[in-house]
C-alpha positions as CSV (number, residue, x, y, z in Angstrom):
1,X,16.1,-0.2,-6.7
2,X,19.9,-0.5,-7.1
3,X,21.8,-3.7,-6.6
4,X,22.7,-3.1,-3.0
5,X,19.1,-2.4,-2.0
6,X,17.9,-5.5,-3.9
7,X,20.5,-7.6,-2.0
8,X,19.5,-6.1,1.3
9,X,15.8,-6.6,0.7
10,X,16.4,-10.2,-0.4
11,X,18.5,-10.9,2.8
12,X,15.9,-9.3,5.0
13,X,13.1,-11.3,3.5
14,X,15.0,-14.6,3.7
15,X,16.0,-13.9,7.2
16,X,12.5,-12.9,8.4
17,X,10.8,-15.9,6.8
18,X,13.5,-18.4,7.8
19,X,13.3,-17.2,11.4
20,X,9.5,-17.4,11.7
21,X,9.4,-20.8,9.9
22,X,12.2,-22.3,12.0
23,X,10.4,-21.2,15.2
24,X,7.4,-23.4,14.1
25,X,6.8,-27.1,13.8
26,X,7.8,-27.4,10.2
27,X,6.1,-30.8,9.7
28,X,2.8,-29.4,11.1
29,X,3.2,-26.3,9.0
30,X,3.5,-28.5,5.9
31,X,0.4,-30.4,6.9
32,X,-1.5,-27.1,7.3
33,X,-0.7,-26.1,3.8
34,X,-1.4,-29.5,2.4
35,X,-4.9,-29.7,4.0
36,X,-6.0,-26.0,3.5
37,X,-9.3,-25.5,1.9
38,X,-8.6,-24.5,-1.7
39,X,-12.0,-23.1,-2.4
40,X,-11.6,-20.5,0.4
41,X,-8.1,-19.7,-0.9
42,X,-9.5,-19.0,-4.4
43,X,-12.2,-16.8,-2.9
44,X,-9.5,-14.9,-0.9
45,X,-7.4,-14.5,-4.1
46,X,-10.4,-13.0,-5.9
47,X,-11.2,-10.6,-3.0
48,X,-7.5,-9.4,-2.8
49,X,-7.5,-8.9,-6.6
50,X,-10.8,-6.9,-6.4
51,X,-9.4,-4.7,-3.7
52,X,-6.4,-3.8,-5.9
53,X,-8.6,-3.3,-8.9
54,X,-10.8,-0.8,-6.9
55,X,-7.7,1.1,-5.8
56,X,-6.7,1.6,-9.5
57,X,-9.9,3.7,-9.9
58,X,-8.8,5.8,-7.0
59,X,-5.6,6.6,-8.9
60,X,-7.6,7.3,-12.1
61,X,-10.0,9.6,-10.2
62,X,-7.1,11.6,-8.8
63,X,-5.5,12.1,-12.2
64,X,-8.9,13.1,-13.8
65,X,-9.5,15.6,-11.0
66,X,-6.1,17.1,-11.7
67,X,-7.0,17.3,-15.5
68,X,-4.5,14.6,-16.4
69,X,-6.5,12.8,-19.1
70,X,-5.1,9.5,-20.2
71,X,-7.0,6.6,-21.9
72,X,-8.4,4.5,-19.1
73,X,-6.8,1.2,-20.2
74,X,-3.3,2.6,-20.4
75,X,-3.9,4.6,-17.2
76,X,-4.8,1.4,-15.4
77,X,-1.8,-0.4,-16.8
78,X,0.5,2.4,-15.6
79,X,-1.1,2.1,-12.1
80,X,-0.4,-1.7,-12.0
81,X,3.3,-1.2,-13.0
82,X,3.8,0.6,-9.7
83,X,3.1,-2.6,-7.8
84,X,6.5,-4.0,-9.0
85,X,8.1,-1.6,-6.5
86,X,6.0,-2.6,-3.5
87,X,9.1,-3.8,-1.7
88,X,10.4,-0.2,-1.3
89,X,10.0,1.4,2.1
90,X,6.6,3.0,2.3
91,X,6.1,1.9,-1.4
92,X,7.8,5.1,-2.5
93,X,9.1,3.1,-5.5
94,X,5.6,3.3,-6.9
95,X,6.5,6.8,-8.0
96,X,7.8,5.0,-11.1
97,X,4.3,5.6,-12.4
98,X,5.2,9.3,-12.5
99,X,8.1,8.5,-14.8
100,X,5.8,6.9,-17.3
101,X,3.5,9.8,-17.1
102,X,6.4,12.2,-17.7
103,X,8.1,10.2,-20.5
104,X,4.9,9.2,-22.4
105,X,2.5,12.1,-21.7
106,X,4.7,15.0,-20.7
107,X,3.1,15.3,-17.2
108,X,5.4,17.2,-14.9
109,X,6.7,15.3,-11.9
110,X,5.6,18.1,-9.5
111,X,2.0,17.3,-10.7
112,X,2.0,13.5,-10.6
113,X,4.3,12.6,-7.7
114,X,1.9,14.0,-5.1
115,X,-0.6,11.4,-6.2
116,X,1.7,8.7,-4.8
117,X,2.0,10.5,-1.4
118,X,-1.8,11.1,-1.4
119,X,-2.5,7.4,-2.0
120,X,-0.5,6.5,1.1
121,X,-2.3,9.2,3.0
122,X,-5.7,7.8,2.0
123,X,-4.5,4.2,2.8
124,X,-3.5,5.1,6.3
125,X,-6.7,7.0,6.9
126,X,-8.9,4.2,5.6
127,X,-7.0,1.6,7.7
128,X,-7.3,3.8,10.9
129,X,-11.0,4.3,10.4
130,X,-11.7,0.6,9.7
131,X,-9.7,-0.4,12.7
132,X,-11.8,2.0,14.9
133,X,-15.1,0.7,13.5
134,X,-14.4,-3.1,13.6
135,X,-13.1,-4.0,17.0
136,X,-12.6,-2.9,20.6
137,X,-9.0,-1.8,21.2
138,X,-6.6,-2.6,24.0
139,X,-4.8,0.4,25.6
140,X,-1.6,-0.2,23.5
141,X,-3.6,-0.6,20.3
142,X,-5.8,2.4,20.9
143,X,-2.7,4.5,21.6
144,X,-1.2,3.5,18.3
145,X,-4.4,4.2,16.4
146,X,-5.0,7.6,17.9
147,X,-1.4,8.6,17.4
148,X,-1.8,7.7,13.7
149,X,-5.0,9.7,13.5
150,X,-3.3,12.7,15.1
151,X,-0.4,12.4,12.5
152,X,-3.0,12.3,9.7
153,X,-4.6,15.6,10.9
154,X,-1.1,17.1,11.3
155,X,-0.1,16.1,7.8
156,X,-3.4,17.4,6.3
157,X,-2.6,20.9,7.6
158,X,1.1,20.7,7.1
159,X,0.8,20.4,3.3
160,X,-1.4,23.4,2.9
161,X,0.0,25.8,0.4
162,X,-0.2,28.9,2.7
163,X,1.8,27.1,5.4
164,X,4.4,25.9,2.9
165,X,4.8,29.4,1.5
166,X,5.4,30.8,5.0
167,X,7.9,28.1,5.9
168,X,9.9,28.6,2.6
169,X,9.8,32.4,2.6
170,X,13.4,32.7,4.0
171,X,14.7,30.8,0.9
172,X,13.7,33.6,-1.5
173,X,17.1,35.3,-0.9
174,X,19.0,32.6,-2.9
175,X,18.2,32.1,-6.6
176,X,19.0,28.4,-6.4
177,X,16.9,27.8,-3.2
178,X,14.1,30.0,-4.6
179,X,13.8,27.6,-7.6
180,X,13.7,24.6,-5.3
181,X,11.1,26.3,-3.1
182,X,8.9,27.1,-6.1
183,X,8.8,23.4,-7.0
184,X,8.0,22.5,-3.4
185,X,5.2,25.0,-3.4
186,X,3.9,23.5,-6.7
187,X,3.9,20.1,-5.1
188,X,2.0,21.4,-2.0
189,X,-0.5,23.1,-4.3
190,X,-1.2,19.8,-6.0
191,X,-1.4,18.0,-2.6
192,X,-3.9,20.6,-1.5
193,X,-5.9,19.9,-4.6
194,X,-6.0,16.2,-4.0
195,X,-7.3,16.7,-0.5
196,X,-10.1,19.0,-1.4
197,X,-13.6,17.8,-0.1
198,X,-14.9,16.6,-3.5
199,X,-11.9,14.3,-4.3
200,X,-11.4,13.5,-0.7
201,X,-14.8,11.9,-0.4
202,X,-14.4,9.9,-3.6
203,X,-10.9,8.6,-2.7
204,X,-11.8,7.9,1.0
205,X,-14.9,5.9,0.0
206,X,-12.9,3.9,-2.6
207,X,-10.1,3.3,-0.1
208,X,-12.4,2.0,2.6
209,X,-14.2,-0.3,0.2
210,X,-11.0,-1.7,-1.2
211,X,-9.5,-2.3,2.2
212,X,-12.7,-4.0,3.5
213,X,-12.8,-6.3,0.5
214,X,-9.1,-7.1,0.8
215,X,-9.5,-7.7,4.6
216,X,-12.5,-10.0,3.8
217,X,-9.9,-12.0,1.7
218,X,-7.8,-12.3,4.9
219,X,-10.9,-13.8,6.6
220,X,-11.2,-16.5,4.0
221,X,-7.5,-17.3,4.4
222,X,-8.1,-17.8,8.1
223,X,-11.1,-20.0,7.2
224,X,-9.0,-22.0,4.8
225,X,-6.6,-22.9,7.7
226,X,-9.5,-23.6,10.1
227,X,-8.8,-20.5,12.2
228,X,-12.0,-19.7,14.0
229,X,-12.6,-15.9,13.9
230,X,-15.3,-13.4,13.0
231,X,-15.2,-11.1,10.0
232,X,-14.8,-7.9,12.1
233,X,-12.0,-9.5,14.0
234,X,-10.3,-10.7,10.8
235,X,-10.6,-7.2,9.2
236,X,-9.2,-5.6,12.3
237,X,-6.2,-7.9,12.5
238,X,-5.4,-7.4,8.9
239,X,-5.7,-3.6,8.7
240,X,-3.8,-3.1,12.0
241,X,-0.9,-5.4,11.0
242,X,-0.8,-3.5,7.6
243,X,-0.6,-0.2,9.5
244,X,2.2,-1.5,11.8
245,X,4.1,-2.8,8.8
246,X,3.8,0.5,6.9
247,X,4.9,2.4,10.1
248,X,8.0,0.2,10.3
249,X,9.1,1.7,7.0
250,X,10.9,-1.5,6.2
251,X,10.8,-2.8,2.6
252,X,7.3,-4.1,2.0
253,X,6.7,-3.9,5.8
254,X,8.6,-7.3,6.0
255,X,8.9,-8.3,9.6
256,X,6.6,-5.7,11.1
257,X,3.5,-6.9,9.3
258,X,4.1,-10.6,9.9
259,X,5.1,-10.1,13.5
260,X,2.1,-7.9,14.4
261,X,-0.4,-10.3,12.7
262,X,1.1,-13.3,14.5
263,X,1.0,-11.4,17.7
264,X,-2.7,-10.4,17.3
265,X,-3.6,-14.0,16.6
266,X,-1.7,-15.2,19.6
267,X,-3.6,-12.6,21.8
268,X,-6.8,-14.1,20.5
269,X,-6.0,-17.6,21.8
270,X,-4.5,-19.2,18.7
271,X,-1.1,-20.9,19.0
272,X,2.0,-20.0,16.9
273,X,1.7,-23.1,14.7
274,X,-1.9,-22.4,14.0
275,X,-1.2,-18.7,13.2
276,X,1.8,-19.1,11.0
277,X,0.2,-20.8,8.0
278,X,-2.5,-18.2,7.3
279,X,-0.1,-15.3,8.0
280,X,2.3,-16.6,5.4
281,X,-0.5,-17.1,2.9
282,X,-1.9,-13.6,3.6
283,X,1.5,-12.1,2.9
284,X,1.8,-14.0,-0.3
285,X,-1.5,-12.4,-1.5
286,X,-0.8,-8.9,0.0
287,X,2.9,-8.5,-1.1
288,X,4.4,-11.2,-3.3
289,X,1.3,-11.6,-5.5
290,X,1.1,-7.8,-5.9
291,X,4.8,-7.7,-7.0
292,X,4.2,-10.3,-9.6
293,X,1.2,-8.3,-10.9
294,X,3.5,-5.3,-11.1
295,X,6.2,-7.1,-12.9
296,X,3.7,-8.6,-15.4
297,X,2.2,-5.2,-16.3
298,X,5.6,-3.6,-16.5
299,X,6.7,-6.2,-19.0
300,X,3.4,-5.9,-21.0
301,X,3.5,-2.0,-20.9
302,X,7.1,-1.8,-22.2
303,X,6.5,-4.5,-24.8
304,X,3.3,-2.9,-26.1
305,X,4.0,0.8,-25.9
306,X,7.7,1.0,-26.4
307,X,7.5,-1.0,-29.6
308,X,4.5,1.0,-30.8
309,X,6.2,4.3,-30.1
310,X,9.4,3.1,-31.8
311,X,7.5,2.2,-35.0
312,X,5.9,5.7,-35.0
313,X,9.3,7.4,-34.8
């Protein structure tokens, strides 16, 4: 992220959180945080961390399926470095992982970048399926979910190599455009590979498991703030708000995720002051904690491997 984007994101985050806090009873909000159940918070932290850990195996599975063989420890470390860029719209900044693969292992970007797109695809699919299975939907919610499902099906067929080749065939007349189209075709071929039934099943199962565990963490956050809810309801609220946040394409889903989660809690009979505490804590675990993980592993990775490679040279 360049300086202007960092400044914009910082202003956006400060503006959103200042607004939602100022709309609350700040004294009551302080009391809620002061009296929250620490044991439940620690369980929630463990569950969120476990969800992220499981997702790293999805990344490793995709690379192994594409014959990109990297030592598992270093591979996992590269995966976690991507979390440092979770504030980018749609988490596209996580493509920084591809830079490490290219610089350190000579893996072509056309081969590794599709894994970032496919991760988002599996995330949305997992969230949609979980939302459908966990709770009854209102008309507006069901419309949003089914539109998302329709888009997933459309994307699945749109990235097929045969379709891409047909769409790009007019570009063959230009040498420069032909070179670009060949790279796009290579990307589509890799996307096609990552959506084949065998890897699809593995990635889909890992995605659903990771999101369910992470959503269970949200349930324990609600419990820590004495929000009375059921596990299916907590899972539904969490995954739907995550989907809304991702759809907003704002950095880190800031604003969209918080607003939708607060709205869902209000629709279930909780008041604004009750809802705000757990929503802020969930966002700490789901966004800011993840960024800290990414920054930590980026620092460790550069410190460990840059120095080692410099000594070798």
